[in-house]
C-alpha positions as CSV (number, residue, x, y, z in Angstrom):
1,M,-0.1,0.1,0.1
2,K,2.7,2.3,0.8
3,S,4.4,1.8,-2.5
4,L,1.2,3.1,-4.2
5,R,1.0,6.3,-2.2
6,L,3.8,8.0,-4.4
7,P,2.2,7.4,-7.8
8,V,-1.4,8.4,-6.4
9,L,0.0,11.8,-5.2
10,V,1.6,12.4,-8.3
11,A,-1.3,11.9,-10.4
12,A,-3.7,13.8,-8.1
13,S,-1.5,16.8,-8.3
14,G,-1.5,16.9,-11.9
15,L,-5.4,16.0,-12.3
16,L,-6.7,18.7,-9.8
17,P,-5.3,21.9,-11.4
18,S,-6.6,20.5,-14.7
19,L,-10.1,20.1,-13.4
20,F,-10.1,23.7,-11.8
21,A,-8.8,25.1,-15.2
22,Q,-12.0,23.8,-16.7
23,I,-14.3,26.0,-14.6
24,N,-15.1,29.4,-16.0
25,Y,-16.5,31.4,-13.0
26,D,-17.7,34.1,-15.4
27,D,-20.0,31.7,-17.3
28,I,-21.9,31.1,-13.9
29,P,-25.1,33.3,-14.1
30,I,-25.1,35.9,-11.3
31,E,-28.6,34.6,-10.1
32,Y,-26.9,31.1,-9.1
33,R,-23.9,32.4,-7.1
34,P,-24.3,32.6,-3.4
35,V,-26.9,35.0,-2.4
36,R,-25.6,37.8,-0.2
37,K,-28.2,38.9,2.1
38,N,-27.0,42.5,3.2
39,A,-26.4,45.5,1.0
40,F,-25.0,48.8,1.6
41,S,-25.2,51.8,-0.7
42,V,-23.6,55.5,-0.9
43,G,-24.8,58.0,-3.3
44,V,-26.2,61.6,-4.3
45,R,-29.6,62.5,-4.2
46,I,-30.9,65.6,-6.4
47,I,-34.4,66.6,-4.9
48,G,-36.7,69.4,-4.7
49,G,-36.0,71.7,-1.6
50,A,-38.6,73.8,0.2
51,D,-41.1,76.2,-0.8
52,V,-41.3,79.3,1.4
53,K,-44.0,81.9,2.2
54,F,-42.9,84.9,4.0
55,G,-45.7,86.9,5.8
56,N,-46.3,89.9,7.9
57,L,-43.5,91.9,6.3
58,G,-42.6,95.3,6.5
59,T,-42.6,96.2,10.2
60,I,-39.4,98.3,11.1
61,P,-39.0,99.1,14.8
62,S,-36.9,102.1,15.7
63,T,-33.4,101.3,14.8
64,L,-31.8,103.7,17.4
65,S,-29.8,102.4,20.1
66,V,-31.9,104.7,22.5
67,D,-35.3,106.1,21.5
68,P,-35.6,110.0,22.0
69,A,-36.4,110.7,25.5
70,D,-39.9,112.6,26.1
71,P,-39.3,116.6,26.3
72,S,-40.3,116.4,30.0
73,A,-37.0,114.7,30.6
74,G,-35.3,118.3,29.9
75,A,-32.0,118.6,28.3
76,V,-30.6,115.1,27.6
77,T,-28.8,113.3,24.8
78,R,-31.4,112.3,22.1
79,L,-30.6,110.4,18.9
80,Y,-32.8,110.6,15.6
81,A,-32.8,109.2,12.3
82,D,-31.6,112.4,10.8
83,G,-29.7,114.2,13.5
84,T,-28.5,114.2,17.2
85,V,-28.9,116.5,20.1
86,L,-26.1,115.8,22.8
87,L,-25.9,116.6,26.5
88,D,-23.5,119.5,26.6
89,A,-21.1,120.3,29.7
90,A,-18.3,122.7,30.3
91,R,-15.1,121.8,28.7
92,T,-11.9,121.3,30.4
93,N,-10.4,124.5,29.2
94,E,-13.4,126.5,30.8
95,V,-13.0,125.1,34.3
96,D,-10.7,125.4,37.3
97,S,-8.7,122.7,39.1
98,N,-11.9,122.0,41.2
99,G,-14.2,121.6,38.2
100,N,-15.8,125.1,38.7
101,Q,-16.9,126.8,35.5
102,T,-14.6,129.8,34.9
103,S,-16.4,130.9,31.6
104,T,-19.7,133.0,31.7
105,P,-22.7,131.3,30.6
106,G,-24.1,132.8,27.3
107,G,-20.9,134.4,26.7
108,R,-17.6,133.8,25.2
109,Y,-14.1,132.8,26.7
110,Y,-10.6,133.0,25.5
111,S,-7.3,131.0,25.4
112,E,-3.9,132.3,25.5
113,S,-0.4,131.2,24.1
114,Q,3.1,132.7,24.3
115,R,4.0,134.8,21.4
116,V,6.8,133.7,19.1
117,N,9.8,135.5,17.8
118,E,10.7,135.8,14.0
119,D,13.3,133.3,14.6
120,G,10.9,130.9,16.1
121,T,11.9,131.3,19.9
122,L,9.4,132.0,22.6
123,M,9.1,135.7,23.5
124,V,9.6,136.9,26.9
125,D,9.8,140.5,28.3
126,A,12.6,142.5,29.9
127,D,12.0,140.6,33.1
128,G,12.0,137.2,31.6
129,N,8.2,136.7,31.5
130,P,6.3,135.3,28.8
131,V,4.7,137.5,26.5
132,M,1.2,136.1,25.9
133,Q,-1.6,136.7,23.3
134,R,-5.0,135.6,22.7
135,S,-5.1,132.3,20.5
136,G,-8.8,131.2,20.8
137,D,-12.2,132.6,20.9
138,Y,-14.9,130.1,22.1
139,L,-18.6,129.9,23.1
140,A,-19.0,129.3,26.7
141,Y,-21.2,126.5,28.1
142,T,-24.7,127.5,28.9
143,P,-26.9,125.0,31.0
144,G,-29.9,123.9,28.9
145,I,-28.2,125.0,25.8
146,T,-26.0,122.6,23.6
147,R,-23.1,123.1,21.2
148,A,-23.0,119.6,20.0
149,W,-25.6,118.6,17.8
150,S,-26.2,117.7,14.0
151,Y,-28.8,117.4,11.4
152,S,-28.9,115.8,7.9
153,S,-31.2,117.9,5.6
154,D,-32.1,121.5,4.7
155,S,-35.8,120.4,4.7
156,Q,-35.5,120.0,8.5
157,A,-35.0,123.8,8.9
158,T,-37.9,125.0,6.5
159,G,-41.4,126.1,7.4
160,N,-40.5,127.4,10.8
161,P,-37.7,129.8,10.8
162,G,-35.3,129.6,13.9
163,Y,-36.1,125.9,14.5
164,I,-34.8,122.6,13.6
165,A,-37.1,119.5,13.3
166,M,-35.6,116.2,14.3
167,H,-37.3,112.8,13.3
168,N,-37.6,109.2,14.1
169,Y,-39.3,106.7,11.7
170,T,-41.0,103.5,12.3
171,T,-43.3,101.5,10.0
172,Q,-46.1,98.9,10.7
173,G,-46.5,96.1,8.2
174,L,-49.8,95.5,6.4
175,G,-49.4,91.9,6.1
176,G,-47.0,92.0,3.3
177,T,-46.1,88.5,1.8
178,A,-43.2,87.2,-0.5
179,E,-42.6,83.6,-1.8
180,A,-39.4,81.8,-2.6
181,S,-38.3,78.2,-3.6
182,S,-35.0,76.6,-2.7
183,G,-35.1,74.6,-5.9
184,A,-33.6,71.4,-6.4
185,G,-30.4,70.6,-4.3
186,A,-27.8,67.7,-4.1
187,G,-27.1,66.0,-0.8
188,F,-25.6,62.7,0.2
189,E,-27.2,59.5,1.5
190,F,-26.4,56.3,3.0
191,T,-28.7,53.1,2.9
192,A,-28.4,49.6,4.1
193,S,-30.9,46.6,3.7
194,H,-31.2,43.1,4.8
195,R,-32.7,40.2,2.7
196,F,-34.9,38.0,4.7
197,G,-36.2,35.7,1.9
198,T,-37.8,35.4,-1.5
199,F,-41.5,35.1,-2.6
200,G,-42.1,31.3,-2.8
201,S,-40.0,29.5,-5.4
202,S,-39.4,32.9,-7.3
203,R,-36.1,34.7,-7.2
204,I,-37.8,38.2,-6.0
205,E,-36.5,39.0,-2.8
206,W,-37.8,40.9,0.3
207,G,-36.3,42.7,3.2
208,L,-36.0,45.9,5.2
209,L,-34.2,49.0,4.1
210,A,-33.0,51.9,6.3
211,G,-31.4,55.0,5.1
212,V,-29.9,58.3,6.3
213,G,-29.4,61.4,4.1
214,I,-28.9,65.2,4.2
215,T,-30.3,67.9,2.1
216,D,-29.9,71.7,2.0
217,I,-32.6,74.4,2.3
218,N,-32.0,77.9,0.9
219,G,-35.1,79.8,0.0
220,K,-34.5,83.5,-0.7
221,T,-36.2,86.4,-2.3
222,S,-36.2,90.2,-2.6
223,S,-38.9,92.5,-3.3
224,S,-40.9,95.3,-1.9
225,V,-44.0,95.6,0.5
226,R,-46.1,98.7,1.7
227,A,-46.5,99.7,5.3
228,D,-47.9,102.4,7.4
229,L,-45.4,105.1,8.2
230,T,-45.1,106.6,11.7
231,T,-43.1,109.7,12.2
232,L,-42.2,111.2,15.5
233,T,-41.1,114.9,15.2
234,D,-39.2,116.9,17.9
235,L,-38.9,120.6,17.1
236,Y,-35.8,122.6,18.8
237,R,-35.2,126.3,18.8
238,I,-31.9,127.7,17.6
239,T,-30.5,130.0,20.2
240,N,-27.8,132.2,18.7
241,A,-28.6,132.5,15.0
242,L,-30.8,135.2,13.5
243,G,-33.7,133.3,12.4
244,S,-31.6,130.9,10.3
245,A,-30.0,127.6,10.6
246,P,-26.5,126.6,9.3
247,G,-26.7,124.9,5.9
248,A,-27.0,121.1,6.0
249,P,-25.6,118.8,6.8
250,Y,-24.2,120.3,9.9
251,S,-22.4,118.9,13.0
252,G,-21.4,121.2,15.8
253,P,-19.3,122.4,17.4
254,T,-17.7,124.1,14.4
255,F,-14.5,126.3,14.3
256,S,-12.5,128.6,12.2
257,D,-8.9,129.8,12.4
258,Y,-7.9,132.5,14.9
259,V,-5.2,134.9,14.1
260,G,-3.1,136.3,17.0
261,E,-1.8,139.9,17.4
262,D,1.5,138.9,15.7
263,G,-0.1,137.2,12.8
264,T,0.2,133.7,14.0
265,V,-2.7,131.5,12.8
266,Y,-4.0,129.3,15.3
267,S,-6.0,126.4,13.5
268,S,-9.6,125.9,14.4
269,S,-9.4,128.0,17.4
270,T,-12.4,130.5,16.7
271,E,-15.7,128.8,17.6
272,T,-18.5,129.3,15.0
273,T,-20.9,127.0,16.6
274,T,-24.6,127.5,16.2
275,T,-26.2,126.6,19.4
276,L,-29.4,124.9,20.0
277,N,-31.9,124.5,22.8
278,G,-31.3,121.3,24.5
279,T,-35.0,120.4,25.1
280,P,-37.7,120.1,22.2
281,V,-40.3,122.8,22.4
282,S,-42.9,120.3,21.0
283,R,-43.2,116.8,20.0
284,T,-45.7,115.4,17.5
285,I,-46.4,111.7,16.4
286,T,-48.3,111.1,13.0
287,T,-49.1,107.9,11.2
288,T,-49.4,108.0,7.5
289,P,-51.6,104.9,6.1
290,N,-49.6,103.0,3.5
291,G,-47.1,105.8,3.5
292,A,-44.0,103.8,3.3
293,Q,-42.3,101.4,0.8
294,V,-40.1,98.9,2.5
295,D,-37.5,97.1,0.4
296,G,-36.6,93.7,1.8
297,N,-34.4,90.5,1.5
298,W,-35.7,87.6,3.2
299,Q,-34.4,84.0,3.4
300,I,-34.7,80.6,5.2
301,K,-31.4,78.8,5.2
302,G,-30.4,75.4,6.6
303,A,-30.7,71.7,6.1
304,Y,-32.5,68.5,7.2
305,Y,-31.4,65.1,7.9
306,L,-33.7,62.4,6.5
307,F,-34.2,59.1,8.2
308,R,-36.2,56.5,6.5
309,V,-37.1,52.8,7.0
310,G,-39.3,50.5,5.2
311,P,-39.8,47.3,3.2
312,V,-37.8,46.7,0.1
313,V,-38.4,44.3,-2.9
314,R,-35.8,43.4,-5.1
315,I,-36.6,41.9,-8.6
316,P,-33.5,40.3,-10.5
317,I,-33.5,41.1,-14.5
318,G,-31.2,38.7,-16.2
319,S,-27.8,38.0,-14.6
320,R,-26.4,41.3,-14.0
321,F,-29.4,43.7,-13.6
322,A,-32.2,44.2,-10.9
323,A,-34.9,46.6,-9.9
324,T,-35.8,47.6,-6.2
325,L,-39.1,49.1,-4.8
326,S,-39.3,50.6,-1.3
327,A,-41.7,52.8,0.5
328,G,-42.2,53.5,4.3
329,Y,-41.8,55.9,7.0
330,A,-39.8,59.1,6.8
331,A,-38.6,61.4,9.5
332,A,-36.6,64.6,9.3
333,Y,-34.7,66.6,12.0
334,L,-34.1,70.2,10.6
335,G,-32.4,73.3,11.4
336,T,-33.1,76.6,9.5
337,T,-32.2,80.2,10.0
338,Y,-34.7,82.9,9.2
339,K,-32.7,86.2,8.0
340,V,-34.4,89.5,7.4
341,Q,-33.2,92.9,5.9
342,E,-35.7,95.6,5.3
343,T,-35.0,99.1,4.3
344,L,-37.0,102.2,4.6
345,A,-35.9,105.1,2.3
346,V,-36.6,108.7,3.5
347,E,-35.7,111.6,1.5
348,G,-32.8,113.5,2.8
349,I,-31.4,110.9,5.2
350,S,-29.6,107.5,5.1
351,P,-31.8,104.5,4.5
352,I,-33.0,103.2,7.7
353,T,-32.5,99.4,7.8
354,Y,-33.4,96.7,10.0
355,T,-31.6,93.3,10.1
356,G,-32.3,90.2,12.2
357,E,-32.1,86.5,12.1
358,E,-33.8,83.7,14.3
359,D,-32.8,79.8,14.4
360,Y,-35.1,77.2,14.6
361,T,-35.1,73.5,14.8
362,D,-38.1,70.7,14.3
363,F,-38.6,67.2,13.7
364,L,-41.1,66.3,10.8
365,H,-42.8,62.9,10.0
366,G,-43.9,61.7,6.6
367,T,-43.4,59.0,4.1
368,Y,-41.1,58.1,1.3
369,G,-41.0,55.9,-1.8
370,E,-38.4,55.0,-4.3
371,V,-37.8,52.9,-7.5
372,N,-34.1,52.0,-8.3
373,F,-32.4,50.3,-11.2
374,E,-29.3,48.3,-10.3
375,W,-26.3,47.1,-12.7
376,W,-24.1,44.7,-11.0
377,L,-20.3,44.7,-12.1
378,T,-19.5,41.8,-9.8
379,T,-21.3,39.6,-7.4
380,R,-20.5,42.2,-4.8
381,T,-20.4,45.6,-6.4
382,G,-22.5,47.6,-8.6
383,F,-24.2,50.9,-9.5
384,F,-27.7,52.3,-8.9
385,A,-29.9,55.0,-10.2
386,G,-33.6,55.7,-9.5
387,A,-36.3,58.2,-8.6
388,T,-37.5,59.1,-5.0
389,Y,-40.4,60.7,-3.3
390,E,-40.5,62.3,-0.1
391,G,-43.6,63.8,1.7
392,L,-42.7,65.6,5.0
393,G,-45.2,68.2,5.4
394,D,-44.7,71.9,6.5
395,Y,-43.7,74.0,9.4
396,K,-43.7,77.6,10.6
397,Q,-41.0,79.8,11.6
398,T,-41.3,83.3,13.1
399,M,-39.0,86.4,14.0
400,G,-41.0,88.7,15.9
401,D,-44.4,89.3,13.9
402,R,-42.7,88.0,10.7
403,T,-43.8,84.4,9.6
404,A,-42.2,81.9,7.3
405,S,-44.2,78.8,6.1
406,I,-42.0,76.3,4.9
407,E,-43.4,73.4,2.8
408,I,-41.2,70.2,2.3
409,G,-44.0,68.0,0.9
410,G,-44.3,66.0,-2.2
411,N,-40.7,66.5,-3.4
412,T,-39.6,64.2,-6.3
413,G,-35.9,63.7,-7.1
414,F,-33.3,61.5,-8.6
415,R,-30.7,59.3,-6.8
416,F,-27.6,57.4,-8.0
417,G,-24.6,55.9,-6.4
418,L,-22.5,52.8,-5.7
419,T,-23.7,49.8,-3.8
420,T,-22.2,46.5,-2.7
421,R,-23.6,43.2,-1.2
422,F,-22.0,41.4,1.6
């Protein structure tokens, strides 16, 4: 028996390679290869985004850091859309070391500097004392009067000589609306499925599919809406001008050069300020129905993560192709930002602009459906392409009185990518 082992082993070693060489695995149809129960795919989906309807637009609140105080508050700092009236105080060069005012309210005060010789040296008298001369001429601080104020337009000084009108503007929207669509956008997705069995003796497989994907939302639009215009007008009296206001735009205090006795020019040392009463003499508030046009930009921007799970059916077509159908439950976790920029244009002043943004998150429920076509390159790897549907409903996001209704329902799209079975 032992003498036969060597010839048998030699014969077998030559026979086995020849047997395997006769098997061509490429000739084995794909449906007869070992069935792999799990599949995983990664791909791109291009699907319609969100339709957005913006509502209650056009309300612009006061954009000032501090609303103008009531006239009963007396002389205080007040800011306006077309000017400022600042609370005045004695300057450092018109008070003594104890903080007491040395200038005369309602008058003027002067500064002095040492005269200069022709050779540029400081001038002194025979005793060596500095020779001084006036080098500045200024308005003195007067309680209740301000030297620090500004206004924007000549129209603020017309119709009531000797007075300046300061304004603040707000609008109240009339329910204006605008619409936008984010359009189709691309996003990534991952899906996994498991085969539980076949229908009877057929090759049609059934199983369970689960997937996750992300899609951007970016709905924005620009347009104009009408609004009621509310105007606050504070009237101030000019106190040291002969019935006329300085030309606009004006910002006090103002100065010109001062020329000393020796001809020395001291830059910006003669005060030419027009002073203003620090307290409004009157205040009126008027509302003009439909009196404002508000130009706006509105945007809903963000993304949502889609989670889906449902049964899946796979129908082989020939040896390398298959079709899959799946439908079931879909849920989306979304996060979006509502951005607003609204501008009111008023003649004679810079546009008044309101900007704001508000973040929002929500969880939506719905359904999905998809049909895919597969092309298998090998028993493990292939490509897929198909159509998909999502119905996630809608949600509402607000910013103050403004609303945005976002619809993410009834979207259809296209998907494609790479899949593998294992």
